[in-house]
C-alpha positions as CSV (number, residue, x, y, z in Angstrom):
1,K,0.3,113.7,184.9
2,G,0.9,116.7,182.6
3,N,4.6,116.1,182.2
4,N,5.7,114.8,178.8
5,F,9.3,113.9,178.7
6,L,9.0,111.6,175.7
7,K,10.3,112.5,172.3
8,A,8.3,112.0,169.1
9,G,8.0,108.0,168.5
10,E,9.1,107.1,172.1
11,V,7.1,104.6,173.9
12,I,7.3,103.2,177.4
13,L,5.8,99.6,178.1
14,T,4.1,99.2,181.6
15,F,2.3,96.2,182.9
16,D,0.0,96.5,185.8
17,D,-1.7,94.3,188.5
18,G,0.9,91.2,188.4
19,P,2.6,89.2,188.6
20,M,0.4,86.4,187.5
21,R,2.8,83.6,186.5
22,A,0.5,82.3,183.6
23,Y,0.6,85.6,181.9
24,T,3.7,87.4,183.3
25,R,5.9,84.6,181.6
26,P,4.8,85.0,178.1
27,V,5.1,88.7,178.4
28,L,8.7,88.2,179.8
29,K,9.4,85.8,177.0
30,A,8.2,88.3,174.2
31,L,10.2,91.2,175.8
32,A,13.3,89.0,175.8
33,A,12.8,87.8,172.2
34,H,12.7,91.6,171.2
35,C,15.3,92.7,173.6
36,T,13.0,95.2,175.2
37,K,12.5,96.1,178.7
38,A,9.3,97.3,180.5
39,T,8.1,98.6,183.6
40,F,5.9,96.3,185.8
41,F,3.8,98.0,188.6
42,M,2.9,94.9,190.8
43,V,0.3,94.6,193.5
44,G,1.8,93.8,196.8
45,R,-0.4,90.9,197.7
46,M,0.2,89.4,194.0
47,A,3.9,89.8,194.6
48,A,4.0,88.3,198.3
49,A,2.0,85.3,196.8
50,D,4.8,84.6,194.1
51,P,8.1,86.0,195.0
52,A,9.9,83.8,192.7
53,M,8.1,85.6,189.8
54,V,9.0,89.0,191.0
55,K,12.5,87.9,191.2
56,E,12.4,86.5,187.7
57,V,11.1,89.9,186.4
58,A,14.0,91.5,188.1
59,A,16.6,89.0,186.9
60,A,15.4,89.8,183.5
61,G,16.2,93.5,183.9
62,H,12.9,95.1,184.0
63,T,12.0,97.9,186.2
64,I,9.6,97.2,189.0
65,G,7.4,99.6,190.7
66,S,4.3,99.5,193.2
67,H,0.6,99.4,192.4
68,T,-0.6,99.5,196.2
69,W,-1.0,96.5,198.6
70,S,-4.5,95.3,197.3
71,H,-5.5,97.3,194.3
72,Q,-7.9,99.5,195.9
73,N,-9.1,102.7,194.2
74,L,-7.4,105.4,196.4
75,T,-9.5,108.3,195.2
76,P,-12.2,107.8,198.0
77,L,-9.9,106.7,200.7
78,G,-8.6,109.2,203.2
79,L,-4.9,109.8,204.0
80,I,-4.6,107.2,206.6
81,K,-6.0,104.3,204.5
82,G,-4.6,105.6,201.2
83,R,-1.1,105.7,202.8
84,H,-1.4,102.3,204.2
85,E,-2.1,100.7,200.8
86,F,0.9,102.8,199.5
87,E,3.3,101.8,202.0
88,L,2.3,98.2,202.4
89,G,2.3,97.7,198.6
90,M,5.8,99.4,198.4
91,S,7.2,97.0,201.3
92,A,5.5,93.9,200.1
93,V,6.9,94.3,196.3
94,S,10.3,95.1,197.8
95,K,10.3,92.1,200.0
96,A,9.2,89.9,197.4
97,A,12.0,91.2,195.0
98,G,14.6,90.7,197.6
99,A,15.9,94.2,196.9
100,P,14.6,97.9,196.8
101,I,12.4,98.5,193.8
102,A,12.4,101.7,191.7
103,P,10.7,104.5,193.5
104,F,7.6,104.1,191.0
105,F,4.1,104.1,191.8
106,R,0.9,103.9,189.8
107,F,-2.5,104.4,191.2
108,P,-5.1,101.6,190.9
109,F,-7.7,102.5,188.3
110,L,-5.8,105.5,187.5
111,G,-7.6,106.9,190.4
112,D,-5.5,109.6,191.5
113,S,-5.7,111.0,195.3
114,R,-4.1,114.2,196.0
115,L,-3.2,113.0,199.5
116,V,-1.4,109.9,198.6
117,R,0.2,111.8,195.6
118,E,1.6,114.2,198.1
119,H,2.7,111.7,200.3
120,A,4.6,109.8,197.4
121,K,6.1,112.9,196.5
122,A,7.3,113.5,200.1
123,R,8.8,109.9,199.9
124,N,10.5,110.9,196.4
125,V,8.4,108.2,194.8
126,A,7.3,109.2,191.3
127,T,3.8,108.6,190.3
128,F,3.1,107.4,186.6
129,F,0.0,108.1,184.5
130,I,-0.8,106.9,181.1
131,D,-1.1,108.0,177.5
132,V,-2.2,104.9,175.7
133,D,-4.9,102.5,177.3
134,S,-4.8,98.9,175.9
135,K,-8.1,98.4,177.7
136,D,-6.7,94.7,177.7
137,F,-9.2,93.7,180.5
138,R,-12.2,94.3,178.1
139,T,-11.5,91.5,175.6
140,R,-9.7,88.1,175.3
141,D,-8.9,88.9,171.6
142,P,-5.2,89.8,171.2
143,K,-5.9,91.7,167.6
144,V,-8.3,93.9,169.5
145,V,-5.4,94.9,171.9
146,L,-2.9,95.3,169.3
147,D,-5.3,97.7,167.0
148,R,-6.3,99.8,170.0
149,V,-2.7,100.3,171.1
150,M,-1.5,101.0,167.7
151,T,-4.4,103.4,166.8
152,E,-3.9,105.3,170.1
153,L,-0.2,105.6,169.3
154,E,-1.0,106.8,165.9
155,R,-2.8,109.6,167.4
156,E,-0.7,110.3,170.3
157,G,2.7,109.9,168.6
158,R,4.5,108.7,171.6
159,G,3.3,107.6,175.1
160,I,3.3,105.5,178.2
161,I,1.4,102.4,177.3
162,L,-0.8,100.5,180.0
163,M,-1.3,96.9,179.7
164,H,-1.8,94.2,182.5
165,D,0.2,91.1,182.9
166,I,-2.9,89.4,184.5
167,Q,-4.6,89.4,181.2
168,P,-4.4,86.5,178.5
169,S,-5.1,89.1,175.8
170,T,-1.8,90.9,176.7
171,A,0.1,87.7,176.9
172,K,-1.2,86.7,173.4
173,A,-0.7,90.2,172.0
174,I,2.6,91.3,173.1
175,D,4.7,89.5,170.4
176,D,2.9,91.0,167.6
177,L,2.8,94.5,169.5
178,L,6.4,94.5,169.8
179,A,6.8,93.7,166.2
180,A,4.4,96.4,165.1
181,L,6.2,99.1,167.3
182,Y,9.4,98.2,165.6
183,N,7.9,98.1,162.2
184,E,6.3,101.4,162.6
185,G,9.3,103.0,163.7
186,Y,8.6,103.6,167.7
187,K,11.1,103.2,170.2
188,V,10.8,101.6,173.5
189,V,12.6,103.4,176.1
């Protein structure tokens, strides 16, 4: 938050809330077809429910971070409950992956909690925010997702893009989005 380490034209693709096999698989397929890597911020209970899918994401060479245990908004929670969500999420996703995950974390609902952020920092875990919100959860239309991302990117010129690998609109939009990014000269880093 507040740190811009991307050069003009660079983007980072991130997917929150999964894995959900029905939608994570098409996302992985599109990423592979475009020789592109992404970061997946996984919810602990979702990862625990389908560890094979977590391993599939890892085997494809993507970065895996945590998105808490149960996707609770951490803003109103105190340190003890917030730290519990954070730690349980990190542990569950790591266990499902069968290996340590990246020290990356994203707050559910982007609900920043100063106490949890300080806890993550003390644990050397980076918290990731966003620059471009696909708002893919608001529509089932992949064209709406594509247009929203490209419009915001045109305004920002670079950025961390938020999508969700639990949304059918993202699963249907990702192939066209990757093509559009390439055609418009963006570089996925």
